[in-house]
N, C-alpha and C positions, 0 to 999 in steps of 0.2 A: 576567540572570545566575542562578546556580544558588545558594541560598540553605542554609546550613547552621546551626542553631542548636538548638545540644544541652547538657542539662545531662547528669548522669552518669547513666548506665544503671543504673537500680536495680532493673529486673525480677526480677533473679536474687533480689532479698528476697522478692518477690510470689510467685513462683513458690513458694520454702522456705515460707511463711505458707500456700497453699493446699494445697501436697503433706501437712506437718504437720494440716490441717483432715483432709484425707482419711484419714490416718492412724488417726484417732481418731473419724472418721465425724460430726465434728464440722459442724452448720450454719454457714455464713457471709453475713455482711449485705457484700456489697462496697458502698462507697461512693465518690464523687467529692467533690464541695463539700456535698453531701446538701441541695442545693438543692429538692429533687423528691421528700423524703422523704414529703412529703403525700398524694401521689400515688401510689395503689396499697393495696394491704393491707399491715397491720404485720408486720416478720418479725422475729426474732430470730436471735443469731449470732453468731461472733466476726467481729470486723470487719476488712475487708481496705480497707484506705484506698490508693486509686491516685494522691491527689496527690504524693506524694513522687514519681512516676514521670512528670517532664513533661518538654519542650523539643521545639521540630520539629526533628525526625530529617532531614529535607531538603525543599526547597519550590524549584520550577524555577518560577517565572513564566513562561518560554516554551512549558510544557509544561501551563501550567494544572494543574498537579497538588502537593499539601500533604502529607506524612508527618507524621502529628502525632503524640506520647505522649498517653495517654489524662489523664493529671492535668493538661494545658496547660489555661489557663481558654477558653472562649469568648471572653474579651475581649482574652485576647494575640491569639489567631488573627486575631482579627477585626482587629486593630491591623497585624499582620505583613502580611495581604492588603491591607488599606487603602493601607497604603506604597507597593504596589505597583499603586494602582489596580484592585485585585480584588478578589473577595468571593464570600462562601456562600450562595448564594442562597434558602437556606432559612430564614436570618434566623431561628435559634433565638434564644430569651431566654437572658440572660447573667446573670440573679439578682443583679442589682448586681455582676456580675464576678467571680461566686464558682462559677458553672457553669461544671463540664469539659466537655472535648471528649469522653469517655468517658459520662459523663452524658448529654450530649446524643443521643450514636449510642443510646444506653443506650433512652432515655425517646422518642427519634424525635419530640421537641416541634420542631414549626415555626412562623414569623412569619407576619406579614402577606403576605407573597412568595409562599407558600406555593404557593397554587393556578395560581401567573404562573411563578414561578421552580424550583420543586420541591421535594420533602421531600425529608428529611434521606436516607432509602433511599437517593434516585436520586441522590446526590453518594458513596455510599461504594464507594470500589472496591476495596478490599484491608481488611484484617485482621491482628491478631496477636491471639491469645487464649489463654488459658489454662483450658485445659480441667477437666471433671471427673476426670480419670488423672491431671491433675496435669502435664501436656505443655503446651507451649508452643509453638503452631503456628502459622505462617503461613497466611492463605488467600486468593485473588484476586489483585490487582499494582496495579502501577500504572496499568493501559490499561484502559478501557471491556468488551473484548472477550475478559478473561481469565477465563473464567467456564466452569466445569465443573462436572454433576452439585448437587446443591446450592449453590445459592448462599450460602456460611454466613457471608461479609460482612453480605450485606445483613439475613441473619437475626439478625443483633445488634438491627440498628434496630429500636427498640421492644419487646426482648423482658425490660426493665427488670429484667439481669442473671439473669435466671431461667437461664440455660444456660452462660455461661461469664464468666472475668475478661477485659475487654479490655483491652490494655495500648500497641496502638498502631493508629491508622487512614489510612488515605490517601484523600484526596478529592478530587473535580475542584472546581476552583474556577472562576470566570466573571470577565471584565471588569465590570469596574463602568458602568454605565451614562452616554452621553456628557451626558445631560441629565434633569433630575427634577421635577417639580413636582407640587404638594400643594393640591387643590382642595374647596373646600366648597359644597355646594348645600342648601337647607332643601327636604327633602319627605316624606312618609311613607315607613313601612318597607315595604308594598305598593310605593307608587310606585318606590321604588330597585329592589327587584327587579325590576320589568319593564323600568324605564331601563336597570341591567346586560343584563338578559338580550340587547337592542337593541343594546345598545353591541359585547356579545360576539359580535354576528351582523356586524357593522359593520366590526370589526379596532381599535377604539380601543386603542389599548397602555397596558393598566392593570397595574399593578404593585402592586394594592393597592384594596381596597373595601372599607367598613366602615359602617353606617347604625349611629348610636347618639344617642339625644336629640332627633331630629327632623330630624338632619343625615346627610346620604351625604356622606361623605369618599372621595376618591376622589386616587391618585397614579398620575401617568403617568408613562412613561419611555422612553427610548430615544434617537435623533439629534434633534438642537436643532428641525429642519422637522419630523419627526413628531409629536413635543412642542406644538409652537405650534400644529399644523393641529388636533392633538387638543381642545386649550385652546378654539380657536375653535369648535369641534364641540358641545365639552359644557358650555360655560359656565361659571358656578359662578365663586367669588371664592377667590384663595392662603389658603390658613392655613399653619398652622406645623408644619414638617415632622415637628416633637420630637411630633405626633400618632402616629406610627409608631411610634417607638419608646415612648410611653406604651403604645402598646397591645400591643405586643411583649412588656413587662416586665409587663403586667396592674396598671399601674401607672394608668390611668382610673379617675375618681370612679366608674363603675360596678362595678368589684372591691372597694372598701371597703365594698359592702352584705354586710353580717354573716350574711346569706341562704346557704345552700349553693348553690356554682357547681357548674351543669353545664355539658357540653359535647357538643351535639348534631351528628355530624356525618351530610349530608345530599347525595344528589344533586344538581348545580348547577341543574338546573332546577325543585327545590322551589319553589314560590309559598309566600306568605306565610304563615303560621301564627301564629294568636293564643297563644300558649302564657303560660301560667302564670305571674306574676311578672314581674320585669323583663327586659328581653333586647338585646342588641345582634346583628348581622347580619353578620356577616364573611366574608371570602374568599369576595366576590361569590354570599353566601346559601347555600354548601355548609358555613358553619359556623355555629353560630348558640348562643351563650354566654345563660343562663338563670340568674339569682337568683333562687330560689323555695324556698318551704316546702311543696310540693308532693312526694306520697311518691314514692321511686325507682321505683315500680310504674309511674305516672301518667305519669313521664318516660319511661320506657323503650316504654312503650305507644304513646305519641305518636312516639317515634323510628321506630319499627317502622312505625307507620302509612303512614309516607313513608320508608320503604325505606332508614331508616340506625341510627346506632345512640347509646347515650350512654354519656355519663363523668363521674362525680362525682372534682369536681379540690379536693373538702371532704373530711376527713377523718374519720371516726367517723360518717357518715351511712348508709351501707351498707356490707353485709359484702363485696359486690361491686361496688367501684369502678369496674370495667371490665365492658362489657357482657357478659353471658353469651353463649357460645361454645356453636353444636349438637353435638351427643354425636360425629358422625361427625370436625369440627375439631379438637374439644378431642381427642379419640384421638389425631391425626396431632400434636398439639401434646406431648401425654404421649408417644409413640414418637422422638420428636425428641430431646427431653429426656433419654432414657434414653441415648440413642446418645453424646451430646456428656458430659453430668451423669448419668453412673449410679448414683451414690450420692443423687441430688438433694439436696445439699448447697450449693449457690450459691442465695439469697435466696429460701430455700423458701417457698411459697404468698403471695409477692408479685404476681405476676399473677395468678395463680387459686389458690385454696384446693387444688386436682387437681394442681398444677404444684410 
């Protein structure tokens, strides 16, 4: 059944606020739940708060598509999908139920299922945005093939509000797996990476793999038969499913360490690295969290040596929390911003000082 659950359309108020800022050439700080303010460079300006613009515009479970306003919380969306036996596979953090769908897309943050189910941007079909010219435009649609020229909808994912105000997003969703089992195996981080590499080649239906405190936690999903076969193949002991919720929401004891938090994004085949400080190996090895007092230069050099990049998740540690871009790529970012936000009013400097 087609479900439509709407609050009043408040986009006109957001458009008016943006147009007023444009007329005065005034910077704008875009916010939803403000749960990711710690990530990126600080930015000042008049606040445009998208939380007033909320509600599910259209949800057709038979089509596996939901259209939702940016101010809707991720928790609300998860609950609506769950009631129909569906999910957003990127498993983005909810930050205690405060994070919004607009913020989820703008930050592009994904959870433990990301390498197995896909990233946020992989499920963005279309969006509505308010541009730096004060226009309310729609891009993309509700089908995967509706793409021409720049895929503006997916450009919004991970843009941290530096391009436009997102007002509405259409997302592809998937059925929840029939069976899920979480297992724990005692082993070193190096052994875990070697084991996971072997399991990938053998087609083990992984939907989560994280090594922390001498334990490899894995989540296997699929049909009842495939989960049983994988359980017999890999061994281990059942663990609390809440482990994945704690990892998704940054609630594991590891994250309580007061040292700065860094995320290293690395190729999946990267071997064990002796990292400075305490570390968690997530995403089967392609995401490694570090709690360390090592310098930003040291962490970034390590990441580059292994073909990846590093992002600082703790404010006021470095003036460039996101990994510096090569000059040609930065030039491309600047050209794109001038096209969509010619006066550079949206979250100026949040992503990079040059934007």
